[in-house]
Structure formats: structure tokens, C-alpha cells
N, C-alpha and C positions, 0 to 999 in steps of 0.2 A: 234405512240402510244399516245392516247389521255391523258393518265395519266400524261404524261410529262410536259403538258402545264402549270399547276398550279406551278410546280417547276421552270421552265424556267421563267415564267412571274414574279414570286416573286423576283428572282434574278435580272431581268432587272429593275424593279422599284427601287431596292436599288442602282443599278449602276447609274440610272438616277439622283437620289437624291445626290449621292456622286459626280457625274460629275458636277452637278450644282454649288457645292461649290468650284470647282477647278478653279484655275487661268485661265486655258485654255478656259473656257466658256467665260469669259469676254474678253479675247484676240480675240476671234472669233466672239463676239457679238451675242451669242446664248441664252442669258438669257430668253428673252421672249418666243421663240419657245420651249425651253426645259421646261419652267413652264407650258405651254400649254400642252405639251406632257405628263408631269407628272400628271396633273389633269385627263387627259383621261385614262391614264394607271390605276390610282387608281380606277376610276369607273369601268373599264373593269374587274379588278381583283375581284370585288364583285360578277361578274356574272359567273366567271369561274367554281366555285364549283358545281353550278347547272348544268352547261353545261356538265361537266364531267359525272355527273350521267346520264343525258339525252343521252349522246353519245352512251351508250351501246345499245339503242334501236331506236335511232333517227339519221338517216344519216346526216340530216341538221345541228344538233349540232356538230357531228363529223367533218363535213367540215368546220364549223365556227371556231372550235378549231384549225384545221390545218392551217387556215389563221392566227389565232393569233400566232401560233408556228412559222411560216415563218416570220411573222412581227417582232417577238422578236428576232430571229436570225439576221435579217437584222439591226435592231436597234443596237444590241450589236456590229456588225461589224462597224457601223459608229462611235460609241463612241470609239472603239479601234483605228479607224483611227485617230480620234482627238487626243487621248492620244499619239500615235506614233509621230504625227506631233509636239506636244508640246515638247516631249523629244528630237526630232531632232533639234528644234529650240533652246532649252536651251543648247544643247551640242554645237551648232554653235556659240552661244553668248559667251559661255566659251572659245571657241578657239579663237575667235576674240579678247577677252579681254586679252588673254595671249600673243598673237602675236602683233607685231607692225603694225600699219597701213601703207599700201603702198600709194604712191602718186597717183596711178591711181584709187584707191578705194574711191569713193565719199560716205560719210556716211550720214545716216538719223538718226537724234537724237544721233549722235556720236557713234552708234553701228551697225545698219543694212545698208547694201548697197542698192542702188536704185533698183538693180536687185532682191534682196531678198524681198524688199518691194512689188514689183509687183507680185512676186510668192506667197507670203502670202496673198495678196489681192485676187488673183485667188482662192486660197485654201478656203479662208473665204467664198467667193461667192458660191463655189460649195457646201461646207458643209451646209451653210444656206439653199441652195435649197433642199438639201437631207433631212434635218430636216423638212422643210415645207412639202415635199412630204410625209414623214412619218406621220405627223399630218393628212394630207388629207386622207391618206390610212387608218389611225385608225379610222377617222370619218366615212369612207365608211363601215368599219367593224361594227362599232357601230350602223349604220343606217339599218343594216340588220333586216329584220322582226322578226327573231328569238329572238332578244334582248328583244322585248316587252313582250315575254312569259317567260323570265328567272326571277327567284327570286334573290333578292339581299342577299348575305350572307357576314358576316364579316370575312376577311382573318385571318388566325392564325398568332398570334403574339408571342406566347410563344414557348419555346423549349420543345416540347411534348415528350410523351413516345411512342414508337412503340412496337407492339406485333406481327410482321409479322413472319412467320414461315421459318426462315433460316434453311435449312435442313443440319445439320451436327450433327448426333446424337451420343451418347456415352452411356455406360452402367450405368453411374451414375444416381440413382434414384432422381427424382425432389423432392424438399422439399414439405412437407404439402399436399401430395396427399390425396384426399377426396373421399368419396363414398365407401359403402360396396360392390358395383358391382365389383370393381377391386380386392378387397380383396378375394372375392369368386372366381373370375376368376383365380387369381394367384394360389390359393390353388388347384383348379381343375386341372390346367395345370401341376403344379408340381407333383401332384399325378399320372397323366397320364404318365409323363416322367419317374419318378422313378419306376413306376410300370411295365415297359418293362423289362422282365426277360432275354430274349434271347439276347445275344450280337450280335449286327449288327448295320449298319448305317441306321438310320431312320430320316424322315423329318416330323416335326410338324409345322402346319401352324396357323397363326394369321391373319385373314381377316377382313376387315371393310373399310368403307369410309374414306376419308381424314379428319384428325382432330378428329377422334373418340377415340383415345387413344391406338392404336396398339403398338406404341414404348414404351409408359409408361408401358403397360402390360408386354412387353418383358423385360423391365428393372427390373421389380419387380421379374419376374421368374428367370432372369440371377443372381440376387443377393440373391436368397433364399438359405439358409444354406444347404438344402437337395441337391441342385444342385451342389455346390462346393464340397460336401462330396462324390459325385458319380462319378465325372469325374477329370482326371488328369490335363486337360488343358481347359481353358475357353477363348473364343475369341468373340469379338463384331466387326462387319463390317457394315458400313452404305453404302449401294450399290447405290441406287437411279437410275435415268434414264441414265446418261452418266458416267458410271464408267470406270476406268482404270484397265484393266486386270492385268497389272504389279503391280501397287500400291496396288490393292486388295490382290494379292498373297503375297506381301512383308509384308503386314500388318499382315496376318495370320501366316506367317513364323516367325515374330518377337516374337509372342506369345510363340513359342517353344524354345526361347533363342537361335535361329540359326542365323548365320550371313547371312542376305538376299543378301549381295554382292556376294555370291557365284554363282549367276545366274543373267543374264541380260535380256534375252528373256522370253516370256511366257513359252516356253517349258522347259527351263533350271529351272526356278522357280518352275514349277510344279514337276519336279524330286527332287529338294531340299525339297519341302513340302512333297512329298511321303516318302522320306527318314526320315524326321524329325518325321512323325506321325506314323511310322511303329510300330505296336504292342501296341499303346497307346490308351487311351480313350479320348474323347473331347466332349465339348459342344459349338456349334458355333451358334451365332445369325447373320442372314443376314437381316438387317433391310431395308425396303422400296425397295423391289424387284419389278421391272417392266417387267422383261423378264426372262423366264425360263432357257436361255442358261448360266447364271451365274453359274448354277449347272450342267446342262447336258454337256456343252462344256468345262467349265473351272475347276470346283472343284470336280466333281464326280470321275474322274480317280484317282488323287492324294490322295484323302481322303479314298479311299476304302481300303488302306493298314492299317487303324486303326482297333483295335480289337473291338471298340464299339464307337458309336458316335451319337449325336443328333444334327440335324440342324433345328433350329427355323427360319422360314421365315415369315416376315411380309409383307403383300401386299394388295393392294386394289382389286386385280383381283383373284376371287376364281379359275378361270379356270387355272391359273399357278399352283396352288397347286394340282388340279386334274391331270394335266399333269405330275407332278412330283410324282404322286402316294403317296401323303402325308399319313402318318399312322394315323394322327389325325388332324382335322381342328377345330379351335375354332373361332366362329363368335363373334366379339366384339359388345356388346350392348351399346346403348346410356345411358347416365347418367339419373338417376331419377330426379325429380323436386327438392327434397330436397338436393341432392348432387350437383346439378347444382348451386343452390342458395348458398350453402356452399362455392363452388369454386369461384363464383362471388365475395362473401364478402372478401375472402382471396386475390384474384386478384386486388381488387380495394382499399384494405387497409382501410375498414370501421370498426368502433368500434361496439361493441355489441349494444349500445344504438342507433347508426345510422342505424344499421341493422334492428332494430324493426320498425322504421318509413319508411324505404325504402323497406321492405320485398314485399309488394304487387306489386310495380312497378318493383322491381328486379326480381320477378318470371316471369313477362311478358317479361323482357329482356332475361332471361334464355330460355323461350319458343321461342323467335324470333331467338335465337342461335341454334335452334333445338336440344338442349341438347348435343351439341358437345363440348368437353373440350376445343379444341383449340380455337373455336370461343368465348367461354365464357372467356377464358384467354385474348383474343384479345380485347374484350370489356372492360374487367376489366382494361387493361392498358389505354384504353381511359378514363375510369371513374376516374382514378387517377388524371387526369388534370382538372376535373370538380369539382364544389362544391357539397358537399354531401347533396343535397337538392332534393326533389321531382321535382321541377321545372326543374333543370338541367338534371336529369336522365329522366324526361318526355320528354324533347326536343330531347334527343337522341333516345328514344323509337319511337317517332313520325317521325324520320328522314325517307325521302322517299327512302333512300338507300335500306332498308329492302324489299321494293316492287319490286325492280329490278329483273327481271326473267333472264335476259341475261348476267349477270356476268359471267366471265370465272370460271370453276370449282376450279381453284387454288386460286381465290380471295374470293369470297363470300361476303355477305353483311357486316358481322362482321369484316372481315380482311380489306375490303375496307375502312370501317370507321376508322380503326386504322391507315390506310395510309393517309386518307384524313385529319386526325387530325394533321399530322405533318406540321411544317413550311416549306416554299419553299426550304431553304437550305438543310434541312434534307431530303426532298423528292429527291432532286438531288443526294445526296450521296447514298440514298437507291436504286435509280434507277440504279446508277452506279454499286452497287453490283449485281444487277439483271442480268447485262451483263455476269457475270461469270456462267459456268456451275455449276449444283448442285454439292455439296461436293468438289468444287474446293479449293485447299489450298490457303489461302490468308494471306500474311504477313501484320500484322497491320501497320508496319512502311511504306511498299510500298503503302498500301491503302490510308494512310494519305497523302503521297506525291502526289498520283494521284489526290485526292480531292483538294489539294492546287493548283496544276498545272492547273487543269481544272476551277478554279475560283469559286469553290462551297463554299468556306469558307469566311464568313464575317469577316472583320477585326474588332478588338476591341482594345480599348486603353490599352497600356502597356501589350499587349499579342502577342506572336509569332503566325503566322497562324498555324503553326504545333501544338501548344498547344491548339488552338481552335479546330482544326481538331480532335485531340485526344479526346476532350470533345464530339464532334459528335459521335465518335466511340463508347463511352460508352452509349451515348443516345440510339443509334441504337441497342446496344447489351443487354440493360436492358429492360424487364426482359427475353428476349429470351434465353440468354446464362444462364446456371445454375450458380447462384452466389455461388461458391465453399465455400468461407468462411462463408456463411450463411446457408449451408445445416445442419439442426440440428441433423440429424441421421447419417451423414456420418462417417463411422468408418475406412475405407480404401481408400486411395487416391494414385494412381500411375500415374505419368506423365512420359511417355516413348517415346523416339524417336521424339522429337519436335525440328527439325533442325533450324527452323527460330527464335526461342525464344533467345533473347540476355539478357533480363532482366526479373526477376520476381519481381514485385513491388506491389503497393497498391491494384491492381485488384485481387491479390491473396487472400488478406483478405476481399476484397470487401468493403473497406471503400469508394472507389471512386464511390459513388452512389448519384445522385442528391437529396439531402435533404431527402432521404427516411429514415424511422425509421428502423434501422438495429440492429442486436443483439450486445450486448456489448462485448461478447467474441467470436471471430471468431473461427470456427472448434471446437465447444463445445464437440464433442464426438469423434473426429478423434484419432484413436489408432496407425495406421500404415501410414507413409508417405514415399514414394519412388519417387525419381527423377533420372532418368537413361537415358543414351545415348542422352545427349543434348550437342552436340559438340560446339555449339556457345554461350552457356550460360556463360555470364561473371560476372553478378551481381545478387545477391539475397538479397533483402533489405526489411524488414518488416516495417521499421520506415517510417511514413508519418506525414504530418502536422495535420492530423485529429486525430491520436491516441495520447494518452497523457502517461506521466510518470506514471508507476505503472499498465498499462494495461496488461491483462493476454493474453498470447498466447498459443494455443494448450494445454489446461489444462488436457487432457485425453491422449496425445501423449505417446506412449510406445516404439515405435520403429521408427528409422529414418535410411533410406538408401540413400546415395548419390553416384552413380555409373557411372563412365565414363563421367564426366563433366570437360573435361581437361582445359577449360578456366576460370573456376570458381575461383575467387581470394580470396573469404572468405565466411564464413558462418554467417548467421544473428545473431548479438549479442543477440537479443530477445529470441532466443532459450534457453538461460540461465535461463529462467523463467519457462520452461516446467518441472514441478516438478515431473511429473510421468514418465518422459523419462528413460527408462532402458537400451536399447541397441541402439548403434549408429555404423553404418557400412559405412565407407568412403573409396571409392576405385577409382583409376584413375582420381583423382582431382589434376592435374599436377601443377597448378599455385598457389595453396594455400600455404602460408608461415607459418601460425600459426593456431593451433587448440586449442581453449580454449572455449569449446562448452557448457557444461552443468555440474554443479557440482553434480547433482543428479544421473546421469546415472551409472549403475552398470557394464556394458560391453562396451568397446570401441575397434573397429577393424579398423586399418588404413593400407591401402595397396597401393603400387604404386602411392605414392604422391611425385613426384620427387623434387619439389621445397620446401617441408616442412622443416622447420628449428626449430620450437618449438612446443611442446605439453605441456600443463599445466593447473593448476587450476581445478583439477578434484578430489577434497578431498574424495568423497564417491565412487569412481570407484574401484571395486575389481578385475576386469579382464581387461587385455589389450593385444592386439595383434598388433604387428608393423612389416610390411613386405615391403621390397623395398622402403625405404625412405632414399636415400643416403645422402641427404643435412641436415638431422636431427642432431642438435647439442645439444638441451636442452630438457629434460623431467623432470618435477619437479611438486611438490605439489600433489602427489598421496598418501596421507597418508593412505588410506584404501586398497591399492594395495597388493594382496596376490598371484596373479597368472599372470605371464608375459610370453608371447610367442613372441619370436623374431626371425628374420631370416636375414641372411647376404646374399646379392647378391654377386657374385664372383668378382665384380669390387670394392665393398666397404666391405672388410671383417672385418674392424674394426669400431665399433660404439662408438665414444668417450663418449657418454652420459651414456653408459650402466654400467660401474664399479661403478660410483657415485650412480646411482639409486639403484643397488643392495645392496651396503653397507647401504644405508639409509633404505631400506625396511627390510633388516636383522635386523637392530637395532630396528625397530619399531614392527616387527612380529616374528622374530626369525625363528624357524623351520617350521612355518605356511607359510612362503613365499616360492614360487616355481617359477623357471625359466625353461622354455622349449626351446630348441634351434632347428632351422630348417635351413637347407641350401637349397636355391632355386636358380634356374637359372636366369640370367639377362634377363629381357624382355623389349622390347621397348615400 
């Protein structure tokens, strides 16, 4: 793959620079040859960018890049051999210094034996010959007649922003959607869907070319109040080209609050889904469908037991919707010029004054993007790394990438520009991600370890490689992944069934952004937050170096649900400042020992928290339910409490905290205080 050469070559140059400064180079007498190699590599690097562009339509450029790629791999092998030899020599010297010298061992300089000296001399000679051959080989590559036709370009030195389309969609609506086209289309589709009077299963299609906004339209429809008001259950599934039948079925089953472990095979899960959906209504989005069999062979039979249902399918292929006999097909239109310009302004973070001076050239860029939202956002990501001047924007507009006609459909000029704008280390990390199938589940921790092990991460002073790799992760995620904390209109957020998440940290608020201007108050309109079925979640921490004392968190939050997170040890203390929080529901959090959550909440429900020892400091809470908390010893500072519901499991019939609490509340509220008793069975 020609695109990998710039990534590999940038890393090779850095390795050569690092190697020159190492003691091994002096020990082997390689300084001169390596300096010569470095000068040649720096020159070749300036040619690679243009060669990559040419390679899409010029086989000679592609062959030249293949020669460079093979050269880079061979050079890396030689450097690795030298470093391995150096480590072996250091280990040998340490062993010799620690052991006493034998009489038969003749030392050179008091440390190395004559035999070792001859072995080292042979290795030095061999390595010097290999480096010389590398230089001669690189000279031959540079003498190729193609080189004289290539333009010099300055390699990327910054840590840039990518805007590649990593396909893993969700029903969350992206922030700051622009254009009246999508508003009109959303209204039209919603009216069509709620206008179906006869109860039956129907397919509604959204069709259009890649990057035109099919997913965004589906998200808008999915979140429309008229949809949620007409269907009992809503589900969103990103299908893509290589989907797993079992994972897809489990994802839908979870939406019905049914244990998907009841089935293991496709057939068993289809039966579970059929039973769960019997007699109910549902609204299902199948995003990015490439084959009709996801419906005909997998979902059609189990979903027919529903009393009413709508399946919205987004696809590039209209024939799929025709074969499935869709009741309605919506063709997504391209953006208008004005909407495209508005999106580019927001994607590139330019001010209103800057927009006035850049409007003319910006409109030309929008036109180059063919009015496709994905392409416009990709170019916007590139422009965030440029100066907000007509000169820099003009250089991008005149880039010859736009004229390439043979780019693969999945790349396109705008997306290729966003890839090319990355530095070599991030290109390698991104290309590593591309080895995964679409929609593959990736653990961030595992991905970071892979990058470090593969040598993609450049070392920095006073930083662990894992810390640097995590920064790479956020560079490649922004702005592709929706910044949850920065969604200005997000009202409901549910995080369910994320088995790989161990910690929720600063990325939840989205403070972890490279110098971007972010809103001062994360989640400004979030009203309902639910975290559920996260078996490995151990830590939830909102405090970071970036936020300050007095920062406001969740100013609009009214309801918090934390369900079945058995390893979670504590709730974030910053939730105390959520002044509008009214209802808190905590269940199945087995490791938490203390709940002192929010003095403003009105209702508090705590159930099956086996390690809980103390609940306190809720002076404004009027209603409390406490079930199955056998270790609880202290409940205090509930001055406003007037309604208490308690239950004893059969193993812990006596609650030592209860009499004292009842006496105190009777003194405070007299007959207005009520206690309701329940007896429940012990559950594991």
C-alpha cells in the first residue's frame, strides 16, 4: 500500500537520528556513514508526498515508493541488529565485572577477551559494509528519472488533526448540525413514519453516496420526540460490511432489557429476540447496510412477532431497498453552498471576522468538496492546523490532490488531504487501526499497547510511552468521535454494556482536547444520565488538571442511574454540585462503601450494594429507598427525610442504623414521617 511509505519513512528518519546519538554508533565507527544516510533520507522525505499522489495513476511512482518501503524495512532491521549487539555487549561486560577473571582468560583493556575482540571486529566490519550498501542503494533510488519530475514538499512536523471517517455510529446527534436541508428532510421522514396507520412491520430507506449525511439524518429522526412517543422500544445498530450476526442480535436484545446470555448461537438468539419482541412495537435503525441478508436472513423472522415496527435502513445502494420492498425511500441531497460554508466555518473554528475575509476562497473549497458534509468536515479538520489566511487556504485549494481521479471511493480528495496532513507517527497508528474490520470493538488500552510494541510511539522527555500513545489516541479521535461533554443540546445519555471500560475520566467531560476552545460547562443541557451493565468499571473520576475549583458540572442534570457496575468503588465527588439533580438510582454497585452524593436530590434509591457501610449528607432528600445493603451501619444527616422504604433480606433481618434514624426523623417531622417495610429474598 503506497500510503504507508510516508508513515514508515518518517519513523525511520527519527530512528536514524536517535541512533546517531547513541554510544553504539561510536563503538562501531558508523558516524560518517550514518550522517550520510540521514542527509539522503531527509531529501527523499521531501519527495514522498508528491510521489504518493502520483502513485494513484502512475505505476512508476508506485514502484518507486515500493523500493523506498523495502529500503526502510531493511534499514530498520540493521539498526535493530546494532542495538541488539550493543545490549549483548553491555550484558557481557557486566557479567565479566561481577565475576573473577580466570587465569586462562587474557584481557584486552582489562575487560574484553581476545576472542571477544575479534568477534566484535568482524561484526563492526559487517555492519559498516551493510550501511555502505544502504547508502549506495538509496543513491540508486534517488537517481531514478522519476525523481527529477517530483516536487519538493515540506514534511509535517506538527501533531495534526485527523478527520477520517472511522465507522462506529451511534444515535447521538452531532453538535451544531447546519443547513435547512436536514431539518426539512427530518420533518418529512418523521411525518411519513408516524403517518402509517396500519400496524405492521415496514422498512423505510435512506439512500445516498458516502459522506452525504445519511447517518446524521437517521440520528435526527431517531431522536425526534414523535418517534419516541409512538414506539415502545428504540434500537440503533451500525451494521457495515463485515458484521457479526451474534453481536448484532445481542445488541438488539439488550434494548429489550433481556439477558442476551440466554442464547449463544445465532438460532438461539433469534428465538430470544422473537420472544422479547412479542406483542410490542419498536423503532430500529440499521445504519450502513451493504447487504440485504441482514434483514432477509437474520432479522425478518424474529421481528415479525412484533405488533408494529419501523426499520430505517441507511445504505449507498438503492437496489437493496428495492429488493426489501421498502415502504418509503428518501434520497439524501447534497448541501447547499451556504450550508456548506457554514459547516466549514464551524469545522475549522474560524471567527465571524475571519469568515468575512475567507468567504470567497471558502466557497471554492466547499465546491471542491462536492457539497458533501463528511468531506467538508475533513477539510475543516485540516484547516484547524493552518493559519487563518487567504494564502494558507489558497495553498490547500490549489493542492493537486483535488485533481486525482483514481483515488479509491473510500478516500476521496478531501479525506486523503486530512490523512496526508498527519505526521508520520500518527499515520502509522491510523494505518494500524485500518487493519481492523469495520465496527470492530477495540479496547483503548490494548490499542495503546500495540502502538508502543510496534514502535510507532516517539519517546519524549519525562513521559511514559503509554502516556504519549494515549495522546495519539485522542489526536486520532478528535473530531471524529462526538465530544460528549461538548454536545450543547444533549439531554439524555445512556452508556450501557461497555465491558472493556475500566475508568471514566477526563475524556467524558472532553477536557482532554489539544488546545481547542471548549465550552466552560460540560453537558450544559444533560437531564438524564444512565450508566448500566459495565462489569469492569472501577473508577469514575471527573477531576482533572484542566478543571478548576468552582467548575460547574451537569448544571441541568435531573436524574442519575448507575446500575450493575459491581466493581465501581466510588461516585465522583463533583456530582455534589449538580444543583438540579432530583432522582438518584443506584443498584448492583457491590464495591462502593459510602454514598454521600448530592445534598440537593429529592429521591434516593439504593439497592443491592453489598459493601455499602455509610449513607449521609443529604439534607434536602425527602424520599429514600434502601434494599439489600447488609453491611450498612450508618445513615445520617437526612434532615428533610419524610418517607423511608426499607427491606431486610433474610440473612440480615436487623438493621442497626434504623432505630436511631426513625427516632431522629420522628423528632423532626412527627406524624409526617412515614416508614414502609418490605421483606425481600436474598439474591446473589
